C-alpha positions as CSV (number, residue, x, y, z in Angstrom):
1,X,-0.2,-0.2,0.2
2,X,3.0,2.3,0.5
3,X,4.0,2.2,-3.3
4,X,0.6,3.1,-4.2
5,X,0.5,5.6,-2.0
6,X,3.6,7.4,-3.2
7,X,2.7,6.9,-6.9
8,X,-0.4,8.6,-6.1
9,X,1.3,11.6,-4.5
10,X,3.5,11.6,-7.4
11,X,1.1,12.2,-9.9
12,X,-0.3,14.9,-7.7
13,X,2.7,16.6,-7.2
14,X,3.1,16.7,-11.1
15,X,-0.6,17.9,-11.7
16,X,0.1,20.6,-9.1
17,X,3.5,21.5,-10.7
18,X,1.9,21.7,-14.1
19,X,-1.0,23.8,-12.6
20,X,1.3,26.1,-10.5
21,X,3.3,27.0,-13.6
22,X,0.3,27.8,-15.7
23,X,-1.0,29.9,-12.8
24,X,2.2,31.6,-12.5
25,X,2.1,32.4,-16.2
26,X,-1.4,33.7,-16.1
27,X,-0.9,35.7,-13.1
28,X,2.0,37.7,-14.6
29,X,0.1,38.5,-17.8
30,X,-2.8,39.4,-15.7
31,X,-0.7,41.8,-13.7
32,X,0.9,43.2,-16.4
33,X,-2.4,43.9,-18.0
34,X,-3.7,45.8,-14.8
35,X,-0.5,48.1,-14.8
36,X,-1.4,48.9,-18.4
37,X,-5.1,49.5,-17.2
38,X,-3.6,51.9,-14.7
39,X,-1.5,54.1,-16.9
40,X,-4.3,54.2,-19.2
41,X,-6.5,55.7,-16.5
42,X,-3.8,57.9,-15.3
43,X,-3.3,59.3,-18.8
44,X,-7.1,59.7,-18.7
45,X,-7.3,61.5,-15.5
46,X,-4.2,63.9,-16.6
47,X,-5.2,64.7,-19.9
48,X,-8.9,64.3,-20.3
49,X,-10.3,65.4,-16.7
50,X,-7.8,68.3,-16.7
51,X,-8.9,69.4,-20.1
52,X,-12.5,69.8,-18.9
53,X,-12.7,70.6,-15.3
54,X,-16.5,71.5,-15.0
55,X,-17.6,67.8,-15.9
56,X,-14.3,66.0,-14.3
57,X,-16.4,64.3,-11.8
58,X,-18.5,62.5,-14.7
59,X,-15.7,61.8,-16.7
60,X,-14.0,59.9,-13.9
61,X,-17.4,58.1,-13.2
62,X,-17.9,57.2,-16.8
63,X,-15.3,54.2,-16.7
64,X,-16.8,52.8,-13.9
65,X,-20.3,52.9,-15.1
66,X,-19.3,51.4,-18.5
67,X,-17.8,48.4,-16.7
68,X,-20.9,47.8,-14.6
69,X,-22.4,47.6,-17.9
70,X,-20.1,45.6,-19.6
71,X,-20.2,43.1,-16.4
72,X,-23.7,42.6,-16.6
73,X,-24.4,42.7,-20.8
74,X,-22.3,40.9,-22.7
75,X,-23.1,42.7,-26.0
76,X,-22.3,45.9,-24.7
77,X,-19.0,44.6,-23.5
78,X,-18.3,43.3,-27.3
79,X,-19.4,46.8,-28.3
80,X,-17.1,48.6,-25.8
81,X,-14.2,46.5,-26.5
82,X,-14.6,47.1,-30.4
83,X,-14.5,50.9,-29.6
84,X,-11.4,50.5,-27.3
85,X,-9.7,48.5,-30.3
86,X,-10.8,51.2,-32.7
87,X,-9.4,54.2,-30.3
88,X,-6.2,52.7,-29.9
89,X,-5.7,52.0,-33.7
90,X,-6.7,55.8,-34.1
């Protein structure tokens, strides 16, 4: 019975190693993406809101509102994503 347990633990270790390497690759990409989003938000706040100080609070709240709409509506999320891609291209 000891050999069977060792084999099972070896398989579990192998699965855990593969999962942890997969997860670490995804976490690094996710964190890099988050920092890109933070940078985009900082640029948005610096240039757009500073240019229109009268409606600045609405401009700062717009991304939050759009995020909530995109979270609950897949069609809106797709349209917003396509719009962001077009914005980056232009």
